[in-house]
N, C-alpha and C positions, 0 to 999 in steps of 0.2 A: 675437257676441263670444266669445272663447275662455274656457274655464273658468279658466285661470290669470291672466287679466287682472282678473277681478272679485274672486276669492278667492285671492290669492297665498299661498304657504307662507312663514312667517316663523319665525325663531329667537328664542326668548325667553332671554336670558342673565341669570344671577343677578347681583345687585348686591353679593352678599356676597364676591365675588372668588374663588369656588371653581371657576369655569369650568363649572358645571353648566348645561345648557340643556334647554329644552322646545321641541318643534317643533309648530306649530299653523297653522291658516289664519285669515285675517281678511278681513272684508268691507271692501274699500277705499272703497266708497261711504259706508258708515256711520261708518268710523273712518279718515279720511285721515291723521291724525297717528300718531305711533309709539305702540304699545300699552305699557301698564305694568300688569302683573297681579301680585297678591300670591299666591304659590304656595309649596309646600313644597320646600325644598332639603335633600335627604337627607345631603349632605356636611356642611352646617352644622347639620343637625338643627333647623331652625327655619323658620318662614314668613318669606320675604323678598320684596322687590319684584324682579320679573323684567322687564327692559326689552327692547323689540324691537331686534334686531340684524340689519341687512340684509346 
């Protein structure tokens, strides 16, 4: 199996509406649903939820 099939690259987009994104990889076997992580948004200057954007 190829590397990109198991751990694809995903964009995490801020829910604060600033348009800020993080780029990361996720394990599709362990997390088949969309990821939601609480990370720092430097534009909003606060920790907000970042949702997976495909």
